PyMOL Python script that loads the backbone (N, CA, C, O; Angstrom):
from pymol import cmd

cmd.read_pdbstr("""\
ATOM      1  N   MET A   1      46.107   1.495  70.724  1.00  0.00           N
ATOM      2  CA  MET A   1      45.002   2.402  70.849  1.00  0.00           C
ATOM      3  C   MET A   1      45.056   3.365  69.821  1.00  0.00           C
ATOM      4  O   MET A   1      46.035   3.352  69.075  1.00  0.00           O
ATOM      5  N   ILE A   2      44.219   4.145  69.669  1.00  0.00           N
ATOM      6  CA  ILE A   2      44.374   5.215  68.288  1.00  0.00           C
ATOM      7  C   ILE A   2      45.134   6.347  68.827  1.00  0.00           C
ATOM      8  O   ILE A   2      44.901   6.705  69.982  1.00  0.00           O
ATOM      9  N   GLY A   3      45.900   6.872  68.214  1.00  0.00           N
ATOM     10  CA  GLY A   3      46.815   7.791  68.556  1.00  0.00           C
ATOM     11  C   GLY A   3      46.178   9.041  69.021  1.00  0.00           C
ATOM     12  O   GLY A   3      46.943   9.689  69.735  1.00  0.00           O
ATOM     13  N   SER A   4      45.052   9.571  68.847  1.00  0.00           N
ATOM     14  CA  SER A   4      44.416  10.681  69.254  1.00  0.00           C
ATOM     15  C   SER A   4      43.958  10.208  70.889  1.00  0.00           C
ATOM     16  O   SER A   4      43.872  11.082  71.752  1.00  0.00           O
ATOM     17  N   HIS A   5      43.717   8.962  71.171  1.00  0.00           N
ATOM     18  CA  HIS A   5      43.482   8.651  72.498  1.00  0.00           C
ATOM     19  C   HIS A   5      44.757   8.357  73.352  1.00  0.00           C
ATOM     20  O   HIS A   5      44.581   8.174  74.557  1.00  0.00           O
ATOM     21  N   ASN A   6      46.032   8.293  72.843  1.00  0.00           N
ATOM     22  CA  ASN A   6      47.158   8.011  73.755  1.00  0.00           C
ATOM     23  C   ASN A   6      47.366   9.175  74.593  1.00  0.00           C
ATOM     24  O   ASN A   6      46.965  10.293  74.269  1.00  0.00           O
ATOM     25  N   ASN A   7      48.118   8.869  75.891  1.00  0.00           N
ATOM     26  CA  ASN A   7      48.203   9.629  76.958  1.00  0.00           C
ATOM     27  C   ASN A   7      47.085  10.531  77.257  1.00  0.00           C
ATOM     28  O   ASN A   7      47.265  11.655  77.725  1.00  0.00           O
ATOM     29  N   LYS A   8      45.837  10.003  76.966  1.00  0.00           N
ATOM     30  CA  LYS A   8      44.926  10.886  77.607  1.00  0.00           C
ATOM     31  C   LYS A   8      44.238  10.337  78.776  1.00  0.00           C
ATOM     32  O   LYS A   8      44.076   9.120  78.851  1.00  0.00           O
ATOM     33  N   LYS A   9      43.728  11.294  79.898  1.00  0.00           N
ATOM     34  CA  LYS A   9      42.952  10.758  80.924  1.00  0.00           C
ATOM     35  C   LYS A   9      41.750   9.969  80.695  1.00  0.00           C
ATOM     36  O   LYS A   9      41.148  10.107  79.631  1.00  0.00           O
ATOM     37  N   PHE A  10      41.359   9.195  81.540  1.00  0.00           N
ATOM     38  CA  PHE A  10      40.001   8.409  81.445  1.00  0.00           C
ATOM     39  C   PHE A  10      38.993   9.505  81.990  1.00  0.00           C
ATOM     40  O   PHE A  10      39.233  10.166  83.000  1.00  0.00           O
ATOM     41  N   THR A  11      37.978   9.621  81.319  1.00  0.00           N
ATOM     42  CA  THR A  11      36.798  10.332  81.448  1.00  0.00           C
ATOM     43  C   THR A  11      35.673   9.679  81.747  1.00  0.00           C
ATOM     44  O   THR A  11      35.372   8.849  80.888  1.00  0.00           O
ATOM     45  N   THR A  12      34.791   9.768  82.843  1.00  0.00           N
ATOM     46  CA  THR A  12      33.648   9.316  83.136  1.00  0.00           C
ATOM     47  C   THR A  12      32.693  10.355  83.318  1.00  0.00           C
ATOM     48  O   THR A  12      33.127  11.503  83.405  1.00  0.00           O
ATOM     49  N   LYS A  13      31.156  10.101  83.410  1.00  0.00           N
ATOM     50  CA  LYS A  13      30.212  11.037  83.168  1.00  0.00           C
ATOM     51  C   LYS A  13      30.383  11.797  84.624  1.00  0.00           C
ATOM     52  O   LYS A  13      29.916  12.931  84.725  1.00  0.00           O
ATOM     53  N   ASP A  14      30.922  11.304  85.542  1.00  0.00           N
ATOM     54  CA  ASP A  14      31.038  12.008  86.661  1.00  0.00           C
ATOM     55  C   ASP A  14      32.571  12.560  87.073  1.00  0.00           C
ATOM     56  O   ASP A  14      32.954  13.009  88.153  1.00  0.00           O
ATOM     57  N   LYS A  15      33.192  12.395  86.014  1.00  0.00           N
ATOM     58  CA  LYS A  15      34.705  12.865  86.305  1.00  0.00           C
ATOM     59  C   LYS A  15      35.414  13.275  84.860  1.00  0.00           C
ATOM     60  O   LYS A  15      36.151  12.517  84.229  1.00  0.00           O
ATOM     61  N   ASP A  16      35.090  14.473  84.503  1.00  0.00           N
ATOM     62  CA  ASP A  16      35.251  15.059  83.426  1.00  0.00           C
ATOM     63  C   ASP A  16      36.795  15.345  82.924  1.00  0.00           C
ATOM     64  O   ASP A  16      37.150  16.518  83.045  1.00  0.00           O
ATOM     65  N   ASN A  17      37.727  14.453  82.395  1.00  0.00           N
ATOM     66  CA  ASN A  17      38.980  14.684  82.625  1.00  0.00           C
ATOM     67  C   ASN A  17      39.488  14.881  80.986  1.00  0.00           C
ATOM     68  O   ASN A  17      40.691  14.823  80.732  1.00  0.00           O
ATOM     69  N   ASP A  18      38.520  15.106  79.946  1.00  0.00           N
ATOM     70  CA  ASP A  18      38.740  15.511  78.623  1.00  0.00           C
ATOM     71  C   ASP A  18      39.000  16.928  78.318  1.00  0.00           C
ATOM     72  O   ASP A  18      38.485  17.736  79.092  1.00  0.00           O
ATOM     73  N   ILE A  19      39.650  17.353  77.408  1.00  0.00           N
ATOM     74  CA  ILE A  19      39.712  18.853  76.908  1.00  0.00           C
ATOM     75  C   ILE A  19      38.716  19.254  75.985  1.00  0.00           C
ATOM     76  O   ILE A  19      38.974  20.180  75.217  1.00  0.00           O
ATOM     77  N   HIS A  20      37.640  18.705  75.950  1.00  0.00           N
ATOM     78  CA  HIS A  20      36.369  19.144  75.103  1.00  0.00           C
ATOM     79  C   HIS A  20      35.760  20.270  75.826  1.00  0.00           C
ATOM     80  O   HIS A  20      35.304  20.132  76.961  1.00  0.00           O
ATOM     81  N   LYS A  21      35.744  21.658  75.024  1.00  0.00           N
ATOM     82  CA  LYS A  21      35.423  22.704  75.780  1.00  0.00           C
ATOM     83  C   LYS A  21      33.765  22.885  75.918  1.00  0.00           C
ATOM     84  O   LYS A  21      33.207  23.715  76.636  1.00  0.00           O
ATOM     85  N   ASP A  22      33.196  22.023  75.159  1.00  0.00           N
ATOM     86  CA  ASP A  22      31.666  22.246  75.210  1.00  0.00           C
ATOM     87  C   ASP A  22      30.914  21.219  75.820  1.00  0.00           C
ATOM     88  O   ASP A  22      29.775  20.924  75.457  1.00  0.00           O
ATOM     89  N   GLY A  23      31.635  20.567  76.903  1.00  0.00           N
ATOM     90  CA  GLY A  23      30.936  19.424  77.650  1.00  0.00           C
ATOM     91  C   GLY A  23      31.832  18.312  77.845  1.00  0.00           C
ATOM     92  O   GLY A  23      33.012  18.318  77.493  1.00  0.00           O
ATOM     93  N   ASN A  24      31.118  17.157  78.533  1.00  0.00           N
ATOM     94  CA  ASN A  24      31.923  16.059  78.935  1.00  0.00           C
ATOM     95  C   ASN A  24      31.735  14.967  77.905  1.00  0.00           C
ATOM     96  O   ASN A  24      30.590  14.549  77.733  1.00  0.00           O
ATOM     97  N   CYS A  25      32.663  14.494  77.251  1.00  0.00           N
ATOM     98  CA  CYS A  25      32.446  13.651  76.211  1.00  0.00           C
ATOM     99  C   CYS A  25      31.755  12.282  76.884  1.00  0.00           C
ATOM    100  O   CYS A  25      30.727  11.818  76.390  1.00  0.00           O
ATOM    101  N   ALA A  26      32.277  11.787  77.829  1.00  0.00           N
ATOM    102  CA  ALA A  26      31.600  10.369  78.286  1.00  0.00           C
ATOM    103  C   ALA A  26      30.204  10.607  78.382  1.00  0.00           C
ATOM    104  O   ALA A  26      29.407   9.802  77.901  1.00  0.00           O
ATOM    105  N   ASP A  27      29.793  11.768  79.030  1.00  0.00           N
ATOM    106  CA  ASP A  27      28.284  11.904  79.066  1.00  0.00           C
ATOM    107  C   ASP A  27      27.664  12.238  77.554  1.00  0.00           C
ATOM    108  O   ASP A  27      26.523  11.823  77.351  1.00  0.00           O
ATOM    109  N   MET A  28      28.240  12.856  76.632  1.00  0.00           N
ATOM    110  CA  MET A  28      27.764  13.059  75.279  1.00  0.00           C
ATOM    111  C   MET A  28      27.663  11.817  74.574  1.00  0.00           C
ATOM    112  O   MET A  28      26.611  11.575  73.982  1.00  0.00           O
ATOM    113  N   TYR A  29      28.509  11.082  74.555  1.00  0.00           N
ATOM    114  CA  TYR A  29      28.712  10.012  73.846  1.00  0.00           C
ATOM    115  C   TYR A  29      28.354   8.525  74.719  1.00  0.00           C
ATOM    116  O   TYR A  29      28.482   7.421  74.189  1.00  0.00           O
ATOM    117  N   LYS A  30      28.005   8.673  75.784  1.00  0.00           N
ATOM    118  CA  LYS A  30      27.377   7.355  76.754  1.00  0.00           C
ATOM    119  C   LYS A  30      28.360   6.301  76.867  1.00  0.00           C
ATOM    120  O   LYS A  30      28.026   5.144  76.613  1.00  0.00           O
ATOM    121  N   GLY A  31      29.654   6.614  77.258  1.00  0.00           N
ATOM    122  CA  GLY A  31      30.573   5.599  77.789  1.00  0.00           C
ATOM    123  C   GLY A  31      31.835   6.324  77.882  1.00  0.00           C
ATOM    124  O   GLY A  31      32.282   7.186  77.125  1.00  0.00           O
ATOM    125  N   ALA A  32      32.436   5.711  79.175  1.00  0.00           N
ATOM    126  CA  ALA A  32      33.555   6.163  79.841  1.00  0.00           C
ATOM    127  C   ALA A  32      34.801   5.871  78.606  1.00  0.00           C
ATOM    128  O   ALA A  32      34.712   4.997  77.743  1.00  0.00           O
ATOM    129  N   TRP A  33      35.762   6.669  78.742  1.00  0.00           N
ATOM    130  CA  TRP A  33      36.879   6.282  77.756  1.00  0.00           C
ATOM    131  C   TRP A  33      38.011   7.481  77.947  1.00  0.00           C
ATOM    132  O   TRP A  33      37.871   8.544  78.551  1.00  0.00           O
ATOM    133  N   TRP A  34      39.211   6.964  77.222  1.00  0.00           N
ATOM    134  CA  TRP A  34      40.172   7.890  77.105  1.00  0.00           C
ATOM    135  C   TRP A  34      40.014   9.034  76.050  1.00  0.00           C
ATOM    136  O   TRP A  34      40.457   8.981  74.903  1.00  0.00           O
ATOM    137  N   TYR A  35      39.313  10.085  76.605  1.00  0.00           N
ATOM    138  CA  TYR A  35      38.898  11.142  75.552  1.00  0.00           C
ATOM    139  C   TYR A  35      39.840  12.309  75.379  1.00  0.00           C
ATOM    140  O   TYR A  35      40.495  12.752  76.322  1.00  0.00           O
ATOM    141  N   GLY A  36      39.889  12.734  74.314  1.00  0.00           N
ATOM    142  CA  GLY A  36      40.801  13.850  74.155  1.00  0.00           C
ATOM    143  C   GLY A  36      39.505  14.819  73.815  1.00  0.00           C
ATOM    144  O   GLY A  36      38.817  15.125  74.789  1.00  0.00           O
ATOM    145  N   SER A  37      39.188  15.230  72.777  1.00  0.00           N
ATOM    146  CA  SER A  37      38.178  16.326  72.218  1.00  0.00           C
ATOM    147  C   SER A  37      37.536  15.784  70.911  1.00  0.00           C
ATOM    148  O   SER A  37      37.878  16.351  69.873  1.00  0.00           O
ATOM    149  N   CYS A  38      36.808  14.941  70.844  1.00  0.00           N
ATOM    150  CA  CYS A  38      36.197  13.754  71.832  1.00  0.00           C
ATOM    151  C   CYS A  38      36.801  12.467  71.556  1.00  0.00           C
ATOM    152  O   CYS A  38      37.484  11.910  72.415  1.00  0.00           O
ATOM    153  N   HIS A  39      36.534  11.800  70.066  1.00  0.00           N
ATOM    154  CA  HIS A  39      37.098  10.509  70.162  1.00  0.00           C
ATOM    155  C   HIS A  39      36.730  10.007  68.772  1.00  0.00           C
ATOM    156  O   HIS A  39      35.823  10.492  68.095  1.00  0.00           O
ATOM    157  N   SER A  40      37.745   8.689  68.292  1.00  0.00           N
ATOM    158  CA  SER A  40      37.935   8.018  67.154  1.00  0.00           C
ATOM    159  C   SER A  40      37.335   6.687  67.479  1.00  0.00           C
ATOM    160  O   SER A  40      37.016   5.936  66.557  1.00  0.00           O
ATOM    161  N   SER A  41      37.157   6.337  68.757  1.00  0.00           N
ATOM    162  CA  SER A  41      36.763   4.977  69.194  1.00  0.00           C
ATOM    163  C   SER A  41      36.279   5.217  70.559  1.00  0.00           C
ATOM    164  O   SER A  41      36.719   6.090  71.307  1.00  0.00           O
ATOM    165  N   ASN A  42      35.189   4.248  70.878  1.00  0.00           N
ATOM    166  CA  ASN A  42      34.572   4.286  72.264  1.00  0.00           C
ATOM    167  C   ASN A  42      34.154   2.586  72.378  1.00  0.00           C
ATOM    168  O   ASN A  42      33.163   2.020  71.919  1.00  0.00           O
ATOM    169  N   LEU A  43      35.102   2.119  73.029  1.00  0.00           N
ATOM    170  CA  LEU A  43      34.465   0.589  73.337  1.00  0.00           C
ATOM    171  C   LEU A  43      33.359   0.485  74.262  1.00  0.00           C
ATOM    172  O   LEU A  43      32.574  -0.459  74.182  1.00  0.00           O
ATOM    173  N   ASN A  44      33.243   1.403  75.145  1.00  0.00           N
ATOM    174  CA  ASN A  44      32.279   1.411  76.282  1.00  0.00           C
ATOM    175  C   ASN A  44      30.979   2.406  75.992  1.00  0.00           C
ATOM    176  O   ASN A  44      30.343   2.965  76.886  1.00  0.00           O
ATOM    177  N   GLY A  45      30.713   2.518  74.586  1.00  0.00           N
ATOM    178  CA  GLY A  45      29.487   3.218  74.242  1.00  0.00           C
ATOM    179  C   GLY A  45      28.338   2.266  74.314  1.00  0.00           C
ATOM    180  O   GLY A  45      28.520   1.090  74.627  1.00  0.00           O
ATOM    181  N   LEU A  46      27.175   2.744  74.034  1.00  0.00           N
ATOM    182  CA  LEU A  46      25.759   1.765  73.893  1.00  0.00           C
ATOM    183  C   LEU A  46      25.947   0.793  72.824  1.00  0.00           C
ATOM    184  O   LEU A  46      26.342   1.071  71.691  1.00  0.00           O
ATOM    185  N   TYR A  47      25.624  -0.422  73.275  1.00  0.00           N
ATOM    186  CA  TYR A  47      25.390  -1.565  72.370  1.00  0.00           C
ATOM    187  C   TYR A  47      24.078  -1.262  71.428  1.00  0.00           C
ATOM    188  O   TYR A  47      22.934  -1.497  71.817  1.00  0.00           O
ATOM    189  N   LEU A  48      24.328  -0.819  70.393  1.00  0.00           N
ATOM    190  CA  LEU A  48      23.056  -0.319  69.444  1.00  0.00           C
ATOM    191  C   LEU A  48      22.650  -1.439  68.303  1.00  0.00           C
ATOM    192  O   LEU A  48      21.978  -1.170  67.307  1.00  0.00           O
ATOM    193  N   ARG A  49      23.047  -2.425  68.545  1.00  0.00           N
ATOM    194  CA  ARG A  49      22.998  -3.692  67.553  1.00  0.00           C
ATOM    195  C   ARG A  49      23.201  -3.212  66.164  1.00  0.00           C
ATOM    196  O   ARG A  49      22.223  -3.205  65.417  1.00  0.00           O
ATOM    197  N   GLY A  50      24.148  -2.883  65.806  1.00  0.00           N
ATOM    198  CA  GLY A  50      24.554  -2.741  64.327  1.00  0.00           C
ATOM    199  C   GLY A  50      24.341  -1.165  63.778  1.00  0.00           C
ATOM    200  O   GLY A  50      24.548  -0.173  64.476  1.00  0.00           O
ATOM    201  N   ILE A  51      23.979  -1.148  62.671  1.00  0.00           N
ATOM    202  CA  ILE A  51      23.758   0.319  62.112  1.00  0.00           C
ATOM    203  C   ILE A  51      22.722   1.106  62.778  1.00  0.00           C
ATOM    204  O   ILE A  51      21.561   0.706  62.859  1.00  0.00           O
ATOM    205  N   HIS A  52      23.120   2.202  63.250  1.00  0.00           N
ATOM    206  CA  HIS A  52      22.141   3.256  63.954  1.00  0.00           C
ATOM    207  C   HIS A  52      22.129   4.666  63.644  1.00  0.00           C
ATOM    208  O   HIS A  52      23.139   5.167  63.152  1.00  0.00           O
ATOM    209  N   ASP A  53      21.137   5.341  63.867  1.00  0.00           N
ATOM    210  CA  ASP A  53      21.322   6.817  63.571  1.00  0.00           C
ATOM    211  C   ASP A  53      21.758   7.604  64.872  1.00  0.00           C
ATOM    212  O   ASP A  53      21.298   8.741  64.976  1.00  0.00           O
ATOM    213  N   ARG A  54      22.563   7.156  65.848  1.00  0.00           N
ATOM    214  CA  ARG A  54      22.812   7.835  67.023  1.00  0.00           C
ATOM    215  C   ARG A  54      24.223   8.309  66.903  1.00  0.00           C
ATOM    216  O   ARG A  54      25.018   7.787  67.686  1.00  0.00           O
ATOM    217  N   HIS A  55      24.689   9.215  66.055  1.00  0.00           N
ATOM    218  CA  HIS A  55      26.010   9.466  65.791  1.00  0.00           C
ATOM    219  C   HIS A  55      26.795   9.286  67.166  1.00  0.00           C
ATOM    220  O   HIS A  55      26.541   9.797  68.257  1.00  0.00           O
ATOM    221  N   ALA A  56      27.905   8.345  66.777  1.00  0.00           N
ATOM    222  CA  ALA A  56      28.965   8.114  67.837  1.00  0.00           C
ATOM    223  C   ALA A  56      28.645   7.785  69.147  1.00  0.00           C
ATOM    224  O   ALA A  56      29.469   7.950  70.046  1.00  0.00           O
ATOM    225  N   LYS A  57      27.359   7.267  69.383  1.00  0.00           N
ATOM    226  CA  LYS A  57      26.773   6.836  70.838  1.00  0.00           C
ATOM    227  C   LYS A  57      27.069   5.379  70.849  1.00  0.00           C
ATOM    228  O   LYS A  57      26.911   4.846  71.947  1.00  0.00           O
ATOM    229  N   GLY A  58      27.427   4.681  69.961  1.00  0.00           N
ATOM    230  CA  GLY A  58      27.380   3.082  70.063  1.00  0.00           C
ATOM    231  C   GLY A  58      28.989   2.638  70.438  1.00  0.00           C
ATOM    232  O   GLY A  58      29.844   3.457  70.776  1.00  0.00           O
ATOM    233  N   VAL A  59      29.176   1.444  70.332  1.00  0.00           N
ATOM    234  CA  VAL A  59      30.397   0.749  70.559  1.00  0.00           C
ATOM    235  C   VAL A  59      31.227   0.771  69.298  1.00  0.00           C
ATOM    236  O   VAL A  59      30.970  -0.083  68.449  1.00  0.00           O
ATOM    237  N   HIS A  60      31.953   1.428  69.126  1.00  0.00           N
ATOM    238  CA  HIS A  60      32.597   1.864  67.742  1.00  0.00           C
ATOM    239  C   HIS A  60      34.094   2.161  67.715  1.00  0.00           C
ATOM    240  O   HIS A  60      34.665   2.749  68.633  1.00  0.00           O
ATOM    241  N   TRP A  61      34.704   1.717  66.592  1.00  0.00           N
ATOM    242  CA  TRP A  61      36.091   2.015  66.270  1.00  0.00           C
ATOM    243  C   TRP A  61      36.322   2.729  65.208  1.00  0.00           C
ATOM    244  O   TRP A  61      36.412   1.955  64.255  1.00  0.00           O
ATOM    245  N   TYR A  62      36.490   4.006  64.824  1.00  0.00           N
ATOM    246  CA  TYR A  62      36.171   4.636  63.641  1.00  0.00           C
ATOM    247  C   TYR A  62      36.608   3.935  62.332  1.00  0.00           C
ATOM    248  O   TYR A  62      35.921   3.789  61.320  1.00  0.00           O
ATOM    249  N   SER A  63      37.914   3.519  62.548  1.00  0.00           N
ATOM    250  CA  SER A  63      38.252   2.904  61.024  1.00  0.00           C
ATOM    251  C   SER A  63      37.709   1.721  60.628  1.00  0.00           C
ATOM    252  O   SER A  63      37.958   1.244  59.521  1.00  0.00           O
ATOM    253  N   PHE A  64      36.759   1.031  61.681  1.00  0.00           N
ATOM    254  CA  PHE A  64      36.159  -0.197  61.237  1.00  0.00           C
ATOM    255  C   PHE A  64      34.567   0.219  60.984  1.00  0.00           C
ATOM    256  O   PHE A  64      34.007  -0.256  59.996  1.00  0.00           O
ATOM    257  N   THR A  65      34.000   0.913  61.683  1.00  0.00           N
ATOM    258  CA  THR A  65      32.408   1.267  61.671  1.00  0.00           C
ATOM    259  C   THR A  65      32.105   2.756  61.557  1.00  0.00           C
ATOM    260  O   THR A  65      30.916   3.023  61.731  1.00  0.00           O
ATOM    261  N   TYR A  66      32.782   3.623  61.344  1.00  0.00           N
ATOM    262  CA  TYR A  66      32.584   5.046  61.544  1.00  0.00           C
ATOM    263  C   TYR A  66      31.926   5.410  62.524  1.00  0.00           C
ATOM    264  O   TYR A  66      32.111   4.723  63.529  1.00  0.00           O
ATOM    265  N   HIS A  67      31.083   6.401  62.633  1.00  0.00           N
ATOM    266  CA  HIS A  67      30.269   6.646  63.857  1.00  0.00           C
ATOM    267  C   HIS A  67      28.884   6.176  63.814  1.00  0.00           C
ATOM    268  O   HIS A  67      28.035   6.654  64.568  1.00  0.00           O
ATOM    269  N   ASN A  68      28.622   5.264  62.966  1.00  0.00           N
ATOM    270  CA  ASN A  68      27.164   4.966  62.844  1.00  0.00           C
ATOM    271  C   ASN A  68      26.819   3.314  62.715  1.00  0.00           C
ATOM    272  O   ASN A  68      25.986   2.773  61.988  1.00  0.00           O
ATOM    273  N   LYS A  69      27.769   2.700  63.694  1.00  0.00           N
ATOM    274  CA  LYS A  69      27.441   1.333  63.672  1.00  0.00           C
ATOM    275  C   LYS A  69      28.048   0.817  64.791  1.00  0.00           C
ATOM    276  O   LYS A  69      29.246   1.072  64.910  1.00  0.00           O
ATOM    277  N   SER A  70      27.414   0.024  65.806  1.00  0.00           N
ATOM    278  CA  SER A  70      28.061  -0.601  66.975  1.00  0.00           C
ATOM    279  C   SER A  70      28.477  -1.850  66.539  1.00  0.00           C
ATOM    280  O   SER A  70      27.841  -2.536  65.739  1.00  0.00           O
ATOM    281  N   LEU A  71      29.643  -2.191  67.102  1.00  0.00           N
ATOM    282  CA  LEU A  71      30.480  -3.570  66.935  1.00  0.00           C
ATOM    283  C   LEU A  71      29.504  -4.524  67.699  1.00  0.00           C
ATOM    284  O   LEU A  71      28.651  -4.144  68.500  1.00  0.00           O
ATOM    285  N   ASP A  72      29.739  -5.746  67.356  1.00  0.00           N
ATOM    286  CA  ASP A  72      29.110  -6.707  67.988  1.00  0.00           C
ATOM    287  C   ASP A  72      29.951  -7.283  69.276  1.00  0.00           C
ATOM    288  O   ASP A  72      29.496  -7.734  70.327  1.00  0.00           O
ATOM    289  N   THR A  73      31.134  -7.148  68.924  1.00  0.00           N
ATOM    290  CA  THR A  73      32.076  -7.853  70.132  1.00  0.00           C
ATOM    291  C   THR A  73      33.320  -6.975  69.949  1.00  0.00           C
ATOM    292  O   THR A  73      33.695  -6.408  68.922  1.00  0.00           O
ATOM    293  N   THR A  74      33.940  -6.985  71.300  1.00  0.00           N
ATOM    294  CA  THR A  74      35.152  -6.052  71.498  1.00  0.00           C
ATOM    295  C   THR A  74      36.083  -6.641  72.366  1.00  0.00           C
ATOM    296  O   THR A  74      35.616  -7.149  73.385  1.00  0.00           O
ATOM    297  N   GLU A  75      37.365  -6.689  72.179  1.00  0.00           N
ATOM    298  CA  GLU A  75      38.391  -7.101  73.270  1.00  0.00           C
ATOM    299  C   GLU A  75      39.337  -5.911  73.404  1.00  0.00           C
ATOM    300  O   GLU A  75      39.748  -5.223  72.469  1.00  0.00           O
ATOM    301  N   MET A  76      39.636  -5.761  74.745  1.00  0.00           N
ATOM    302  CA  MET A  76      40.648  -4.800  75.118  1.00  0.00           C
ATOM    303  C   MET A  76      41.689  -5.591  75.938  1.00  0.00           C
ATOM    304  O   MET A  76      41.533  -6.389  76.862  1.00  0.00           O
ATOM    305  N   LYS A  77      42.985  -5.053  75.217  1.00  0.00           N
ATOM    306  CA  LYS A  77      44.214  -5.807  76.162  1.00  0.00           C
ATOM    307  C   LYS A  77      45.185  -4.662  76.563  1.00  0.00           C
ATOM    308  O   LYS A  77      45.704  -3.852  75.795  1.00  0.00           O
ATOM    309  N   ILE A  78      45.325  -4.741  77.849  1.00  0.00           N
ATOM    310  CA  ILE A  78      46.216  -3.650  78.266  1.00  0.00           C
ATOM    311  C   ILE A  78      47.276  -4.213  78.767  1.00  0.00           C
ATOM    312  O   ILE A  78      47.285  -5.281  79.379  1.00  0.00           O
ATOM    313  N   ARG A  79      48.458  -3.336  78.464  1.00  0.00           N
ATOM    314  CA  ARG A  79      49.872  -3.895  78.882  1.00  0.00           C
ATOM    315  C   ARG A  79      50.502  -2.759  79.587  1.00  0.00           C
ATOM    316  O   ARG A  79      50.018  -1.628  79.547  1.00  0.00           O
ATOM    317  N   PRO A  80      51.726  -3.097  80.320  1.00  0.00           N
ATOM    318  CA  PRO A  80      52.372  -2.012  80.873  1.00  0.00           C
ATOM    319  C   PRO A  80      53.046  -0.808  79.735  1.00  0.00           C
ATOM    320  O   PRO A  80      53.059  -1.112  78.542  1.00  0.00           O
ATOM    321  N   THR A  81      53.485   0.283  80.090  1.00  0.00           N
ATOM    322  CA  THR A  81      54.007   1.176  79.083  1.00  0.00           C
ATOM    323  C   THR A  81      55.175   0.845  78.932  1.00  0.00           C
ATOM    324  O   THR A  81      55.567   1.319  77.866  1.00  0.00           O
ATOM    325  N   ASN A  82      56.244   0.063  79.621  1.00  0.00           N
ATOM    326  CA  ASN A  82      57.374  -0.306  79.316  1.00  0.00           C
ATOM    327  C   ASN A  82      57.412  -1.718  78.595  1.00  0.00           C
ATOM    328  O   ASN A  82      58.460  -2.358  78.516  1.00  0.00           O
ATOM    329  N   PHE A  83      56.259  -2.148  78.096  1.00  0.00           N
ATOM    330  CA  PHE A  83      56.189  -3.387  77.355  1.00  0.00           C
ATOM    331  C   PHE A  83      57.164  -3.372  76.202  1.00  0.00           C
ATOM    332  O   PHE A  83      57.278  -2.454  75.389  1.00  0.00           O
ATOM    333  N   ARG A  84      57.819  -4.437  76.226  1.00  0.00           N
ATOM    334  CA  ARG A  84      58.689  -4.588  74.701  1.00  0.00           C
ATOM    335  C   ARG A  84      58.346  -6.002  74.232  1.00  0.00           C
ATOM    336  O   ARG A  84      58.420  -7.063  74.851  1.00  0.00           O
ATOM    337  N   LYS A  85      57.921  -5.728  72.883  1.00  0.00           N
ATOM    338  CA  LYS A  85      57.531  -7.150  72.352  1.00  0.00           C
ATOM    339  C   LYS A  85      59.041  -8.044  72.049  1.00  0.00           C
ATOM    340  O   LYS A  85      60.043  -7.368  71.815  1.00  0.00           O
ATOM    341  N   SER A  86      59.119  -9.114  72.060  1.00  0.00           N
ATOM    342  CA  SER A  86      60.123  -9.900  71.748  1.00  0.00           C
ATOM    343  C   SER A  86      59.506 -10.912  70.974  1.00  0.00           C
ATOM    344  O   SER A  86      58.330 -11.276  70.991  1.00  0.00           O
ATOM    345  N   PHE A  87      60.611 -11.384  70.184  1.00  0.00           N
ATOM    346  CA  PHE A  87      60.164 -12.498  69.072  1.00  0.00           C
ATOM    347  C   PHE A  87      61.074 -13.679  69.298  1.00  0.00           C
ATOM    348  O   PHE A  87      62.297 -13.589  69.189  1.00  0.00           O
ATOM    349  N   VAL A  88      60.560 -14.579  69.555  1.00  0.00           N
ATOM    350  CA  VAL A  88      61.281 -16.016  69.752  1.00  0.00           C
ATOM    351  C   VAL A  88      61.161 -16.762  68.653  1.00  0.00           C
ATOM    352  O   VAL A  88      60.073 -17.192  68.270  1.00  0.00           O
ATOM    353  N   LEU A  89      62.432 -17.008  67.971  1.00  0.00           N
ATOM    354  CA  LEU A  89      62.524 -17.810  66.691  1.00  0.00           C
ATOM    355  C   LEU A  89      62.556 -19.339  66.975  1.00  0.00           C
ATOM    356  O   LEU A  89      63.435 -19.833  67.682  1.00  0.00           O
ATOM    357  N   THR A  90      61.655 -20.005  66.449  1.00  0.00           N
ATOM    358  CA  THR A  90      61.749 -21.560  66.714  1.00  0.00           C
ATOM    359  C   THR A  90      61.714 -22.300  65.251  1.00  0.00           C
ATOM    360  O   THR A  90      61.122 -21.932  64.236  1.00  0.00           O
ATOM    361  N   LYS A  91      62.426 -23.306  65.430  1.00  0.00           N
ATOM    362  CA  LYS A  91      62.474 -24.141  64.196  1.00  0.00           C
ATOM    363  C   LYS A  91      61.419 -25.259  64.107  1.00  0.00           C
ATOM    364  O   LYS A  91      61.235 -26.152  64.933  1.00  0.00           O
ATOM    365  N   THR A  92      60.665 -25.016  62.788  1.00  0.00           N
ATOM    366  CA  THR A  92      59.546 -25.904  62.736  1.00  0.00           C
ATOM    367  C   THR A  92      60.181 -27.347  62.032  1.00  0.00           C
ATOM    368  O   THR A  92      61.073 -27.292  61.185  1.00  0.00           O
ATOM    369  N   PRO A  93      59.693 -28.409  62.424  1.00  0.00           N
ATOM    370  CA  PRO A  93      60.364 -29.587  62.035  1.00  0.00           C
ATOM    371  C   PRO A  93      59.658 -29.928  60.582  1.00  0.00           C
ATOM    372  O   PRO A  93      60.011 -30.918  59.942  1.00  0.00           O
TER     373      PRO A  93
END
""", "prot")
cmd.dss("prot")
cmd.show_as("cartoon", "prot")
cmd.util.cbc("prot")
cmd.orient("prot")
């Protein structure tokens, strides 16, 4: 996850856990997410079918789409905080 969202509480339109002082990020940006104040990504935003003029309300990941394009598909993978990636070296014939 993008660093600005790490260790943030999950915010929904009916449970405001973000630190944004001027409102609820999930309500403003139309999707529940791990918001700080407010976001660089939102995979639960509105599916707006590509380029749009509804600033940051679509399904987006800022480094790929900025705030004006909805992604076509997304995939989220969640793992435990104590996960350690291990590499297994195998010999290829």
